[in-house]
gemmi code that builds the backbone of each chain (N, CA, C; Angstrom):
import gemmi

chains = {
    "A": [
        ("MET", (86.702, -41.725, 107.300), (86.234, -40.774, 106.141), (87.217, -39.635, 106.094)),
        ("ASP", (87.494, -39.228, 104.942), (88.458, -38.073, 104.746), (87.657, -36.862, 104.350)),
        ("LEU", (87.034, -36.317, 105.448), (86.222, -35.127, 105.341), (86.998, -33.883, 105.783)),
        ("PRO", (86.618, -32.693, 105.318), (87.172, -31.473, 105.940), (86.696, -31.461, 107.378)),
        ("ARG", (87.636, -31.310, 108.340), (87.284, -31.187, 109.664), (88.138, -30.198, 110.423)),
        ("LEU", (87.609, -29.703, 111.546), (88.279, -28.680, 112.330), (88.058, -28.982, 113.753)),
        ("THR", (89.097, -28.967, 114.632), (89.110, -29.284, 115.974), (89.610, -28.147, 116.729)),
        ("LEU", (88.754, -27.712, 117.779), (89.167, -26.442, 118.566), (88.560, -26.726, 120.041)),
        ("PRO", (88.941, -25.919, 120.889), (88.399, -25.972, 122.291), (86.904, -25.778, 122.242)),
        ("ALA", (86.208, -26.568, 123.056), (84.801, -26.446, 123.200), (84.557, -25.250, 124.102)),
        ("SER", (84.329, -24.064, 123.411), (84.078, -22.871, 124.184), (83.299, -21.839, 123.231)),
        ("ALA", (82.679, -20.874, 123.829), (82.025, -19.894, 123.035), (82.938, -19.121, 122.096)),
        ("GLU", (84.228, -19.047, 122.469), (85.183, -18.374, 121.659), (85.419, -19.047, 120.336)),
        ("SER", (85.129, -20.351, 120.322), (85.484, -21.093, 119.040), (84.374, -21.082, 118.081)),
        ("ILE", (83.244, -20.523, 118.435), (82.015, -20.553, 117.578), (82.313, -19.783, 116.243)),
        ("THR", (82.884, -18.657, 116.299), (83.213, -17.906, 115.104), (83.962, -18.666, 114.016)),
        ("ALA", (85.058, -19.399, 114.443), (85.833, -20.160, 113.632), (85.115, -21.312, 113.006)),
        ("PHE", (84.338, -21.978, 113.848), (83.544, -23.103, 113.338), (82.502, -22.581, 112.413)),
        ("ARG", (81.903, -21.430, 112.642), (80.909, -20.921, 111.702), (81.608, -20.663, 110.373)),
        ("GLU", (82.705, -20.055, 110.326), (83.380, -19.759, 109.031), (83.807, -21.029, 108.330)),
        ("PHE", (84.274, -22.002, 109.085), (84.600, -23.300, 108.529), (83.401, -24.005, 107.759)),
        ("VAL", (82.297, -24.019, 108.604), (81.108, -24.779, 107.983), (80.499, -23.954, 106.809)),
        ("ARG", (80.545, -22.640, 106.984), (79.995, -21.836, 105.907), (80.751, -22.074, 104.546)),
        ("GLN", (82.041, -22.345, 104.611), (82.777, -22.670, 103.432), (82.200, -23.845, 102.739)),
        ("GLY", (81.957, -24.941, 103.499), (81.340, -26.110, 103.013), (79.963, -25.903, 102.508)),
        ("ALA", (79.206, -25.088, 103.201), (77.839, -24.773, 102.776), (77.762, -24.089, 101.423)),
        ("ALA", (78.723, -23.088, 101.392), (78.745, -22.337, 100.101), (79.139, -23.287, 98.998)),
        ("ALA", (80.179, -24.110, 99.166), (80.593, -25.101, 98.159), (79.483, -26.112, 97.770)),
        ("ALA", (78.618, -26.381, 98.726), (77.483, -27.285, 98.542), (76.337, -26.666, 97.807)),
        ("GLY", (76.434, -25.299, 97.692), (75.375, -24.574, 96.941), (74.235, -24.155, 97.848)),
        ("ILE", (74.414, -24.224, 99.191), (73.392, -23.744, 100.106), (73.162, -22.228, 99.946)),
        ("ALA", (71.891, -21.915, 99.858), (71.530, -20.528, 99.584), (72.024, -19.579, 100.722)),
        ("SER", (72.350, -18.384, 100.330), (72.941, -17.432, 101.265), (71.957, -17.130, 102.360)),
        ("GLU", (70.670, -17.018, 102.050), (69.641, -16.730, 103.069), (69.470, -17.854, 104.104)),
        ("ASP", (70.055, -19.013, 103.824), (69.993, -20.138, 104.757), (71.092, -20.128, 105.769)),
        ("MET", (72.121, -19.241, 105.513), (73.380, -19.415, 106.277), (73.177, -19.099, 107.776)),
        ("GLU", (72.330, -18.090, 107.995), (72.166, -17.739, 109.479), (71.437, -18.853, 110.270)),
        ("ARG", (70.582, -19.618, 109.545), (70.019, -20.782, 110.208), (71.104, -21.783, 110.578)),
        ("LEU", (71.977, -21.980, 109.610), (73.095, -22.888, 109.783), (73.989, -22.376, 111.021)),
        ("ASP", (74.243, -21.147, 111.029), (74.932, -20.550, 112.135), (74.331, -20.860, 113.533)),
        ("LEU", (73.071, -20.713, 113.464), (72.219, -20.980, 114.678), (72.359, -22.407, 115.207)),
        ("VAL", (72.155, -23.325, 114.251), (72.186, -24.737, 114.556), (73.581, -25.014, 115.195)),
        ("LEU", (74.709, -24.501, 114.650), (75.992, -24.785, 115.118), (76.186, -24.157, 116.469)),
        ("GLU", (75.721, -22.957, 116.662), (75.899, -22.328, 117.935), (75.220, -23.119, 119.079)),
        ("GLU", (73.897, -23.439, 118.765), (73.157, -24.184, 119.817), (73.845, -25.456, 120.288)),
        ("ILE", (74.346, -26.248, 119.239), (74.976, -27.509, 119.636), (76.349, -27.267, 120.229)),
        ("LEU", (77.153, -26.421, 119.744), (78.395, -26.123, 120.350), (78.291, -25.632, 121.836)),
        ("ILE", (77.330, -24.715, 122.103), (77.131, -24.206, 123.379), (76.725, -25.404, 124.371)),
        ("ASN", (75.925, -26.317, 123.807), (75.435, -27.506, 124.599), (76.652, -28.344, 124.992)),
        ("VAL", (77.590, -28.588, 124.067), (78.795, -29.367, 124.296), (79.586, -28.722, 125.332)),
        ("ALA", (79.876, -27.462, 125.220), (80.779, -26.820, 126.171), (80.064, -26.824, 127.593)),
        ("ARG", (78.734, -26.658, 127.564), (78.075, -26.576, 128.886), (77.864, -27.970, 129.632)),
        ("TYR", (77.465, -28.961, 128.743), (77.118, -30.181, 129.451), (78.020, -31.350, 129.318)),
        ("ALA", (78.732, -31.457, 128.294), (79.655, -32.550, 127.984), (80.929, -32.365, 128.708)),
        ("TYR", (81.254, -31.108, 129.015), (82.608, -30.768, 129.449), (82.707, -30.014, 130.771)),
        ("THR", (81.521, -29.559, 131.332), (81.511, -28.797, 132.515), (81.902, -29.722, 133.780)),
        ("PRO", (82.849, -29.426, 134.627), (83.590, -28.253, 134.736), (84.935, -28.363, 133.929)),
        ("GLU", (85.292, -29.512, 133.497), (86.543, -29.723, 132.798), (86.499, -29.117, 131.341)),
        ("LYS", (87.596, -28.902, 130.738), (87.559, -28.398, 129.371), (87.974, -29.486, 128.400)),
        ("GLY", (87.678, -29.274, 127.199), (87.976, -30.349, 126.173), (87.830, -29.785, 124.745)),
        ("LEU", (87.963, -30.697, 123.808), (87.942, -30.271, 122.435), (86.597, -30.724, 121.729)),
        ("VAL", (86.351, -30.032, 120.581), (85.163, -30.505, 119.857), (85.608, -30.444, 118.415)),
        ("GLU", (85.059, -31.431, 117.641), (85.501, -31.481, 116.283), (84.298, -31.405, 115.305)),
        ("VAL", (84.398, -30.527, 114.316), (83.232, -30.369, 113.430), (83.765, -30.907, 112.007)),
        ("ALA", (83.015, -31.755, 111.358), (83.341, -32.201, 110.048), (82.076, -32.073, 109.089)),
        ("TYR", (82.318, -31.855, 107.822), (81.194, -31.870, 107.024), (81.382, -32.618, 105.596)),
        ("ALA", (80.361, -32.856, 104.943), (80.367, -33.492, 103.638), (79.131, -33.048, 102.821)),
        ("ARG", (79.367, -32.783, 101.606), (78.269, -32.431, 100.713), (77.344, -33.574, 100.501)),
        ("GLU", (76.068, -33.486, 100.639), (75.136, -34.591, 100.495), (74.147, -34.295, 99.400)),
        ("GLY", (74.607, -33.950, 98.293), (73.681, -33.650, 97.114), (73.675, -32.228, 96.957)),
        ("PRO", (72.893, -31.769, 95.940), (72.811, -30.269, 95.625), (72.174, -29.511, 96.724)),
        ("GLY", (72.813, -28.513, 97.292), (72.304, -27.714, 98.288), (72.066, -28.373, 99.599)),
        ("ARG", (72.771, -29.428, 99.813), (72.614, -30.200, 101.040), (73.936, -30.432, 101.805)),
        ("LEU", (74.045, -30.356, 103.072), (75.326, -30.609, 103.711), (75.135, -31.458, 104.996)),
        ("ARG", (75.938, -32.440, 105.005), (75.830, -33.264, 106.235), (76.990, -32.829, 107.154)),
        ("VAL", (76.596, -32.562, 108.455), (77.542, -32.086, 109.402), (77.574, -33.074, 110.614)),
        ("GLU", (78.812, -33.200, 111.061), (79.018, -34.124, 112.240), (79.797, -33.307, 113.319)),
        ("ILE", (79.362, -33.299, 114.547), (79.956, -32.643, 115.634), (80.288, -33.582, 116.752)),
        ("GLY", (81.483, -33.808, 116.988), (81.998, -34.762, 117.994), (82.728, -34.177, 119.177)),
        ("ASP", (82.586, -34.743, 120.342), (83.503, -34.289, 121.493), (83.840, -35.603, 122.325)),
        ("TRP", (84.782, -35.360, 123.177), (85.329, -36.445, 124.032), (84.915, -36.334, 125.465)),
        ("GLY", (83.836, -35.628, 125.686), (83.300, -35.370, 126.959), (82.441, -36.487, 127.606)),
        ("ARG", (81.886, -36.269, 128.721), (81.027, -37.260, 129.334), (79.805, -37.682, 128.340)),
        ("VAL", (79.150, -38.803, 128.584), (78.017, -39.209, 127.764), (76.951, -38.053, 127.793)),
        ("PHE", (76.545, -37.519, 126.638), (75.566, -36.399, 126.687), (74.838, -36.454, 125.402)),
        ("ASN", (73.586, -36.870, 125.464), (72.762, -36.862, 124.232), (71.679, -35.750, 124.330)),
        ("PRO", (71.935, -34.641, 123.658), (71.005, -33.548, 123.761), (69.553, -33.811, 123.235)),
        ("LEU", (69.525, -34.860, 122.368), (68.257, -35.207, 121.805), (67.246, -35.914, 122.743)),
        ("GLU", (67.722, -36.223, 123.941), (66.887, -36.875, 124.982), (66.160, -35.763, 125.730)),
        ("ALA", (66.505, -34.527, 125.629), (65.902, -33.496, 126.342), (64.346, -33.391, 126.093)),
        ("ASP", (63.535, -33.183, 127.112), (62.132, -33.173, 126.890), (61.798, -31.871, 125.998)),
        ("PRO", (60.810, -32.019, 125.180), (60.539, -30.796, 124.318), (59.890, -29.686, 125.223)),
        ("PRO", (60.229, -28.346, 124.830), (59.680, -27.352, 125.670), (58.200, -27.151, 125.552)),
        ("ASP", (57.506, -26.757, 126.616), (56.101, -26.502, 126.573), (55.881, -25.180, 125.981)),
        ("LEU", (55.554, -25.013, 124.691), (55.412, -23.692, 124.079), (54.028, -23.099, 124.300)),
        ("SER", (53.199, -23.680, 125.075), (51.817, -23.107, 125.204), (51.814, -22.354, 126.519)),
        ("ARG", (52.822, -22.229, 127.256), (52.869, -21.505, 128.584), (52.804, -19.995, 128.363)),
        ("GLY", (52.282, -19.298, 129.376), (52.225, -17.801, 129.344), (53.558, -17.294, 129.671)),
        ("LEU", (53.686, -15.843, 129.548), (54.913, -15.256, 129.865), (55.526, -15.555, 131.128)),
        ("MET", (54.837, -15.495, 132.213), (55.487, -15.649, 133.528), (55.746, -17.069, 133.831)),
        ("ASP", (55.170, -18.087, 133.162), (55.421, -19.439, 133.316), (56.341, -20.097, 132.391)),
        ("ARG", (56.805, -19.331, 131.411), (57.735, -19.840, 130.463), (59.048, -20.112, 131.068)),
        ("PRO", (59.604, -21.299, 130.966), (60.925, -21.536, 131.526), (61.881, -20.798, 130.572)),
        ("ILE", (62.978, -20.188, 131.160), (63.915, -19.407, 130.498), (64.751, -20.176, 129.407)),
        ("GLY", (65.009, -21.473, 129.676), (65.868, -22.305, 128.837), (65.115, -23.351, 127.977)),
        ("GLY", (65.913, -24.114, 127.324), (65.417, -25.352, 126.749), (64.892, -25.195, 125.304)),
        ("LEU", (65.214, -23.892, 124.747), (64.681, -23.716, 123.356), (65.749, -24.045, 122.272)),
        ("GLY", (67.015, -24.190, 122.728), (68.173, -24.398, 121.730), (67.906, -25.672, 120.869)),
        ("VAL", (67.747, -26.827, 121.529), (67.587, -28.063, 120.933), (66.317, -28.146, 120.069)),
        ("PHE", (65.339, -27.483, 120.535), (64.080, -27.371, 119.868), (64.260, -26.661, 118.452)),
        ("LEU", (64.999, -25.476, 118.484), (65.303, -24.765, 117.273), (66.161, -25.624, 116.384)),
        ("VAL", (67.142, -26.298, 116.918), (68.010, -27.189, 116.031), (67.113, -28.244, 115.285)),
        ("ARG", (66.284, -28.851, 116.029), (65.450, -29.933, 115.472), (64.627, -29.420, 114.413)),
        ("SER", (64.130, -28.151, 114.509), (63.190, -27.684, 113.483), (63.957, -27.143, 112.228)),
        ("MET", (65.304, -26.985, 112.347), (65.969, -26.355, 111.190), (66.825, -27.498, 110.432)),
        ("VAL", (66.948, -28.764, 110.958), (67.748, -29.751, 110.256), (66.920, -31.057, 110.014)),
        ("GLU", (67.526, -31.883, 109.257), (66.928, -33.150, 108.921), (67.787, -34.325, 109.385)),
        ("SER", (67.213, -35.365, 109.783), (67.877, -36.659, 110.109), (68.923, -36.391, 111.119)),
        ("ILE", (68.626, -35.740, 112.201), (69.630, -35.473, 113.246), (69.662, -36.784, 114.146)),
        ("ASP", (70.902, -37.188, 114.304), (71.055, -38.352, 115.333), (72.238, -38.300, 116.085)),
        ("TYR", (72.197, -39.005, 117.259), (73.258, -39.093, 118.221), (73.809, -40.385, 118.315)),
        ("ARG", (75.042, -40.625, 118.408), (75.655, -41.883, 118.685), (76.885, -41.733, 119.636)),
        ("ARG", (77.114, -42.704, 120.461), (78.351, -42.683, 121.322), (79.282, -43.709, 120.719)),
        ("GLU", (80.514, -43.249, 120.365), (81.353, -44.096, 119.583), (82.798, -43.870, 119.988)),
        ("ASP", (83.544, -44.813, 120.464), (84.896, -44.675, 120.865), (85.040, -43.565, 121.857)),
        ("SER", (84.305, -43.618, 122.876), (84.325, -42.453, 124.006), (84.031, -41.208, 123.520)),
        ("ARG", (83.317, -40.995, 122.344), (82.859, -39.664, 121.808), (81.465, -39.646, 121.811)),
        ("ASN", (80.973, -38.361, 121.973), (79.590, -38.021, 121.502), (79.505, -37.540, 120.203)),
        ("ILE", (78.779, -38.027, 119.308), (78.672, -37.678, 117.942), (77.252, -37.264, 117.543)),
        ("LEU", (77.082, -36.099, 117.106), (75.786, -35.578, 116.666), (75.961, -35.267, 115.217)),
        ("SER", (75.027, -35.883, 114.400), (75.152, -35.537, 112.992), (73.707, -35.148, 112.407)),
        ("PHE", (73.750, -34.368, 111.487), (72.550, -33.853, 110.878), (72.742, -33.431, 109.429)),
        ("THR", (71.641, -33.275, 108.641), (71.700, -32.708, 107.390), (71.016, -31.363, 107.255)),
        ("PHE", (71.601, -30.442, 106.646), (71.025, -29.115, 106.575), (70.981, -28.697, 105.145)),
        ("PRO", (69.838, -27.998, 104.678), (68.700, -27.478, 105.570), (67.656, -28.562, 105.675)),
        ("ASN", (66.615, -28.195, 106.486), (65.482, -29.051, 106.552), (64.523, -28.665, 105.453)),
        ("LEU", (64.273, -29.673, 104.517), (63.492, -29.356, 103.345), (61.969, -29.501, 103.735)),
        ("ALA", (61.683, -29.995, 104.773), (60.332, -30.122, 105.270), (60.056, -29.408, 106.604)),
        ("PRO", (60.193, -28.051, 106.557), (60.028, -27.322, 107.801), (58.691, -27.746, 108.577)),
        ("THR", (58.819, -27.800, 109.913), (57.636, -28.292, 110.655), (56.711, -27.133, 110.999)),
        ("SER", (57.186, -25.949, 110.868), (56.280, -24.794, 111.333), (55.300, -24.348, 110.211)),
    ],
    "B": [
        ("MET", (77.089, -6.657, 118.209), (75.811, -6.129, 118.478), (76.039, -4.755, 119.137)),
        ("THR", (75.188, -3.754, 118.634), (75.160, -2.451, 119.351), (73.744, -2.270, 119.772)),
        ("ILE", (73.640, -1.535, 120.894), (72.421, -1.106, 121.611), (72.431, 0.374, 121.736)),
        ("GLU", (71.413, 0.972, 121.048), (71.469, 2.470, 121.041), (70.164, 2.914, 121.810)),
        ("PRO", (70.310, 3.530, 122.985), (69.067, 3.838, 123.750), (68.538, 5.343, 123.366)),
        ("THR", (67.318, 5.487, 123.308), (66.607, 6.792, 123.236), (65.635, 6.977, 124.247)),
        ("GLU", (65.718, 7.925, 125.137), (64.652, 8.153, 126.192), (63.549, 8.787, 125.610)),
        ("LEU", (62.310, 8.262, 125.849), (61.108, 8.845, 125.422), (60.241, 9.270, 126.575)),
        ("ASP", (59.134, 9.845, 126.395), (58.215, 10.296, 127.571), (57.958, 9.172, 128.439)),
        ("ARG", (57.463, 8.088, 127.950), (57.010, 7.025, 128.776), (57.603, 5.662, 128.590)),
        ("ALA", (58.746, 5.755, 127.879), (59.491, 4.497, 127.541), (60.931, 4.815, 127.227)),
        ("VAL", (61.633, 3.731, 127.092), (63.011, 3.868, 126.519), (63.023, 2.920, 125.223)),
        ("LEU", (63.476, 3.535, 124.179), (63.622, 2.805, 122.912), (65.029, 2.277, 122.784)),
        ("LEU", (65.238, 1.014, 122.518), (66.545, 0.467, 122.404), (66.682, -0.083, 120.959)),
        ("LYS", (67.514, 0.493, 120.296), (67.780, 0.112, 118.875), (68.887, -0.999, 118.939)),
        ("VAL", (68.594, -2.161, 118.487), (69.427, -3.310, 118.640), (69.943, -3.713, 117.180)),
        ("THR", (71.199, -3.628, 116.947), (71.791, -3.830, 115.597), (72.848, -4.972, 115.681)),
        ("GLY", (72.812, -5.878, 114.666), (73.851, -6.832, 114.572), (73.377, -8.277, 114.910)),
        ("ARG", (74.185, -8.979, 115.625), (73.936, -10.328, 115.957), (73.906, -10.517, 117.474)),
        ("MET", (72.832, -11.134, 117.996), (72.727, -11.413, 119.423), (73.070, -12.909, 119.573)),
        ("ASP", (74.093, -13.266, 120.217), (74.450, -14.737, 120.418), (74.898, -15.076, 121.744)),
        ("ALA", (75.421, -16.255, 121.936), (75.794, -16.711, 123.206), (76.845, -15.844, 123.935)),
        ("ASP", (77.612, -15.194, 123.091), (78.730, -14.352, 123.622), (78.189, -12.977, 124.139)),
        ("ASN", (77.084, -12.349, 123.506), (76.794, -11.081, 123.981), (75.385, -10.868, 124.403)),
        ("ALA", (74.576, -11.893, 124.412), (73.191, -11.752, 124.804), (73.010, -11.054, 126.192)),
        ("HIS", (74.023, -11.345, 127.079), (73.900, -10.775, 128.420), (74.050, -9.266, 128.405)),
        ("GLU", (74.678, -8.743, 127.231), (74.720, -7.178, 127.133), (73.271, -6.600, 126.966)),
        ("PHE", (72.459, -7.236, 126.246), (71.128, -6.714, 126.077), (70.394, -6.795, 127.387)),
        ("GLU", (70.522, -7.861, 128.167), (69.874, -8.009, 129.464), (70.357, -6.941, 130.369)),
        ("GLU", (71.644, -6.648, 130.419), (72.209, -5.640, 131.252), (71.724, -4.258, 130.898)),
        ("ALA", (71.593, -3.991, 129.627), (71.229, -2.682, 129.106), (69.728, -2.392, 129.626)),
        ("CYS", (68.910, -3.492, 129.484), (67.549, -3.358, 129.951), (67.498, -3.175, 131.462)),
        ("GLN", (68.321, -4.022, 132.203), (68.309, -3.906, 133.610), (68.709, -2.409, 134.052)),
        ("HIS", (69.603, -1.840, 133.305), (70.068, -0.457, 133.663), (68.745, 0.388, 133.668)),
        ("TRP", (67.906, 0.317, 132.618), (66.783, 1.285, 132.549), (65.718, 0.826, 133.581)),
        ("ILE", (65.516, -0.410, 133.790), (64.594, -0.896, 134.818), (64.972, -0.319, 136.254)),
        ("THR", (66.242, -0.425, 136.501), (66.758, 0.063, 137.702), (66.544, 1.603, 137.932)),
        ("HIS", (66.521, 2.336, 136.768), (66.268, 3.796, 136.742), (64.823, 4.094, 136.642)),
        ("GLY", (63.835, 3.113, 136.737), (62.502, 3.398, 136.960), (61.652, 3.289, 135.658)),
        ("THR", (62.311, 2.771, 134.558), (61.636, 2.588, 133.266), (60.698, 1.387, 133.406)),
        ("LYS", (59.437, 1.515, 133.026), (58.492, 0.383, 132.955), (58.282, -0.220, 131.566)),
        ("HIS", (58.475, 0.582, 130.570), (58.176, 0.132, 129.232), (59.503, 0.314, 128.293)),
        ("LEU", (59.855, -0.835, 127.792), (61.002, -0.755, 126.901), (60.621, -1.365, 125.549)),
        ("ILE", (61.056, -0.510, 124.502), (60.685, -0.878, 123.213), (61.998, -1.330, 122.506)),
        ("ALA", (62.084, -2.539, 122.024), (63.234, -3.064, 121.360), (63.034, -2.961, 119.897)),
        ("ASP", (63.708, -2.088, 119.234), (63.616, -1.917, 117.753), (64.573, -2.882, 117.049)),
        ("LEU", (64.081, -4.018, 116.562), (64.920, -5.031, 116.072), (65.129, -5.100, 114.466)),
        ("ASP", (64.861, -3.940, 113.921), (64.958, -3.811, 112.512), (66.417, -4.095, 112.035)),
        ("GLY", (67.319, -3.805, 112.847), (68.735, -4.036, 112.395), (69.329, -5.263, 113.039)),
        ("LEU", (68.436, -6.090, 113.680), (68.959, -7.363, 114.224), (68.921, -8.430, 113.201)),
        ("GLN", (70.071, -8.999, 112.907), (70.152, -10.020, 111.877), (70.055, -11.525, 112.336)),
        ("TYR", (70.412, -11.623, 113.660), (70.558, -12.958, 114.107), (70.200, -13.051, 115.617)),
        ("VAL", (69.574, -13.988, 116.061), (69.376, -14.176, 117.519), (69.314, -15.697, 117.827)),
        ("SER", (70.106, -16.166, 118.749), (70.090, -17.623, 119.090), (69.240, -17.791, 120.429)),
        ("SER", (69.151, -19.050, 120.927), (68.418, -19.367, 122.102), (68.881, -18.524, 123.366)),
        ("MET", (70.148, -18.125, 123.338), (70.672, -17.371, 124.449), (69.996, -15.981, 124.411)),
        ("GLY", (69.937, -15.474, 123.184), (69.217, -14.189, 123.027), (67.775, -14.257, 123.473)),
        ("LEU", (67.100, -15.333, 123.035), (65.671, -15.515, 123.419), (65.504, -15.514, 124.929)),
        ("ARG", (66.443, -16.151, 125.618), (66.450, -16.165, 127.064), (66.477, -14.757, 127.594)),
        ("SER", (67.340, -13.865, 126.991), (67.378, -12.563, 127.509), (66.078, -11.786, 127.287)),
        ("PHE", (65.498, -11.963, 126.155), (64.250, -11.227, 125.864), (63.216, -11.726, 126.872)),
        ("LEU", (63.156, -13.002, 127.137), (62.149, -13.606, 128.013), (62.339, -13.100, 129.448)),
        ("SER", (63.593, -13.109, 129.836), (63.971, -12.772, 131.221), (63.578, -11.266, 131.499)),
        ("VAL", (63.912, -10.376, 130.554), (63.524, -8.937, 130.670), (62.005, -8.740, 130.675)),
        ("ALA", (61.340, -9.485, 129.796), (59.778, -9.244, 129.753), (59.214, -9.789, 131.021)),
        ("GLN", (59.795, -10.824, 131.666), (59.244, -11.257, 132.842), (59.440, -10.306, 134.029)),
        ("LYS", (60.624, -9.734, 133.993), (60.930, -8.706, 135.101), (59.995, -7.484, 134.895)),
        ("LEU", (59.770, -7.055, 133.560), (58.808, -5.937, 133.417), (57.381, -6.228, 133.722)),
        ("GLN", (56.993, -7.431, 133.375), (55.602, -7.806, 133.620), (55.327, -7.837, 135.185)),
        ("ALA", (56.373, -8.159, 135.931), (56.271, -8.231, 137.340), (55.984, -6.802, 138.041)),
        ("ILE", (56.391, -5.784, 137.338), (56.185, -4.459, 137.716), (55.172, -3.743, 136.954)),
        ("SER", (54.264, -4.532, 136.215), (53.312, -3.913, 135.383), (53.786, -3.188, 134.182)),
        ("GLY", (54.942, -3.514, 133.793), (55.524, -2.879, 132.623), (55.475, -3.787, 131.370)),
        ("SER", (56.291, -3.566, 130.385), (56.215, -4.341, 129.190), (57.517, -4.255, 128.388)),
        ("LEU", (57.870, -5.337, 127.632), (58.860, -5.269, 126.713), (58.153, -5.365, 125.425)),
        ("ILE", (58.263, -4.317, 124.529), (57.601, -4.228, 123.309), (58.596, -4.454, 122.150)),
        ("LEU", (58.200, -5.257, 121.251), (59.200, -5.603, 120.064), (58.637, -4.956, 118.879)),
        ("CYS", (59.619, -4.419, 117.999), (59.159, -3.991, 116.696), (60.268, -4.251, 115.667)),
        ("GLY", (59.950, -4.184, 114.351), (60.977, -4.440, 113.318), (61.489, -5.945, 113.165)),
        ("LEU", (60.834, -6.794, 113.796), (61.192, -8.260, 113.779), (61.151, -8.749, 112.279)),
        ("HIS", (62.197, -9.306, 111.785), (62.139, -9.893, 110.425), (63.272, -10.884, 110.265)),
        ("GLY", (63.256, -11.592, 109.194), (64.367, -12.681, 108.912), (64.438, -13.659, 109.971)),
        ("LEU", (65.664, -14.099, 110.267), (65.759, -15.244, 111.300), (65.276, -14.862, 112.605)),
        ("PRO", (65.513, -13.708, 113.184), (64.872, -13.442, 114.459), (63.380, -13.611, 114.511)),
        ("ARG", (62.684, -13.132, 113.465), (61.318, -13.306, 113.396), (60.939, -14.906, 113.379)),
        ("GLN", (61.667, -15.568, 112.567), (61.369, -16.991, 112.480), (61.583, -17.746, 113.798)),
        ("VAL", (62.613, -17.346, 114.540), (62.850, -18.116, 115.935), (61.743, -17.625, 116.954)),
        ("PHE", (61.309, -16.416, 116.819), (60.271, -15.972, 117.840), (58.986, -16.723, 117.391)),
        ("GLU", (58.768, -17.002, 116.165), (57.659, -17.695, 115.688), (57.654, -19.153, 116.077)),
        ("LEU", (58.753, -19.801, 115.663), (58.884, -21.271, 115.919), (58.710, -21.579, 117.482)),
        ("THR", (59.296, -20.706, 118.247), (59.241, -20.963, 119.783), (57.911, -20.486, 120.368)),
        ("ARG", (57.076, -19.756, 119.607), (55.761, -19.203, 119.981), (55.986, -18.185, 121.004)),
        ("LEU", (57.213, -17.529, 121.148), (57.528, -16.513, 122.010), (56.788, -15.210, 121.494)),
        ("ILE", (56.582, -15.200, 120.121), (56.067, -14.064, 119.481), (54.608, -13.600, 120.125)),
        ("GLY", (53.916, -14.581, 120.594), (52.628, -14.356, 121.176), (52.639, -13.832, 122.619)),
        ("LEU", (53.910, -13.848, 123.198), (53.987, -13.422, 124.621), (54.485, -11.918, 124.717)),
        ("PHE", (54.707, -11.292, 123.567), (55.201, -9.912, 123.613), (54.269, -9.087, 122.758)),
        ("PRO", (54.031, -7.728, 123.080), (53.450, -6.857, 122.147), (54.407, -6.661, 120.986)),
        ("VAL", (53.961, -6.862, 119.767), (54.780, -6.776, 118.639), (54.115, -5.821, 117.574)),
        ("PHE", (55.017, -4.869, 117.116), (54.584, -3.952, 116.063), (55.545, -3.949, 114.951)),
        ("GLU", (55.031, -3.403, 113.811), (55.913, -3.309, 112.539), (57.017, -2.291, 112.838)),
        ("THR", (56.662, -1.141, 113.323), (57.607, 0.011, 113.432), (57.643, 0.524, 114.839)),
        ("ALA", (58.731, 1.244, 115.133), (58.871, 1.815, 116.492), (57.768, 2.879, 116.619)),
        ("GLN", (57.493, 3.661, 115.564), (56.412, 4.655, 115.671), (55.123, 4.070, 116.190)),
        ("GLN", (54.712, 2.885, 115.566), (53.419, 2.221, 116.019), (53.556, 1.794, 117.415)),
        ("ALA", (54.646, 1.324, 117.878), (54.858, 0.979, 119.242), (54.684, 2.065, 120.187)),
        ("ILE", (55.379, 3.195, 119.879), (55.406, 4.363, 120.656), (53.883, 4.958, 120.926)),
        ("ALA", (53.222, 4.807, 119.791), (51.814, 5.371, 119.776), (50.888, 4.626, 120.702)),
        ("THR", (51.203, 3.463, 121.132), (50.344, 2.662, 121.949), (50.505, 3.061, 123.416)),
        ("LEU", (51.620, 3.745, 123.760), (51.925, 4.036, 125.231), (51.225, 5.299, 125.671)),
    ],
}
model = gemmi.Model(1)
for chain_id, residues in chains.items():
    chain = gemmi.Chain(chain_id)
    for i, (resn, *xyz) in enumerate(residues, 1):
        res = gemmi.Residue()
        res.name, res.seqid = resn, gemmi.SeqId(i, " ")
        for name, pos in zip(("N", "CA", "C"), xyz):
            atom = gemmi.Atom()
            atom.name, atom.element = name, gemmi.Element(name[0])
            atom.pos, atom.b_iso = gemmi.Position(*pos), 0.0
            res.add_atom(atom)
        chain.add_residue(res)
    model.add_chain(chain)
structure = gemmi.Structure()
structure.add_model(model)
structure.setup_entities()
């Protein structure tokens, strides 16, 4: 597929460039400006996971591509060449726990799932590929 | 992100402005830790100027609140709106913090 795509090192320092790249596609697809911060959050959570779990301790690249999927809809694909890592397999966080029992982590994937539609993971040609459609038109909350 | 502290009688007010993300969430935690180390038990985070918070930011809020709870203190939130309010609500963290509309209301409870 000949989609707009950007490849950069998988690290926190790349998040700003990816954010600007995907925001261009989102604006062209007609995504409302008040949705942009949710899109930023989805990207950040996924990219941080790639840097932390697919590549630790080694370093590697991550590629983000997008395609317009109808009015106000964007399909985004995030791929890396790291070890097999499917973030969607993580157990959902227990949101009923009190302050002192609440685990400190595990909320990133939960937030991603609540803000996108049709998210799915595949392993293809030694790559992890996570793709989703934004925004979620049927919010779960 | 900027964090602007104001010392009050019984608390420290931290005005947080901008975006709290994977890159800088630790700065909020460090700022809170500084005041905890200096004997502050109640921190009020004024989030009226906070536009964005990701899960790394949520971790910082949770970690600080747990430290304060352990010394019978509290992390009080006010001014939550937009995306930050949405993520606190989705994760049901909002029920774990005292939350007020304005800093004045939060201060009045201490």
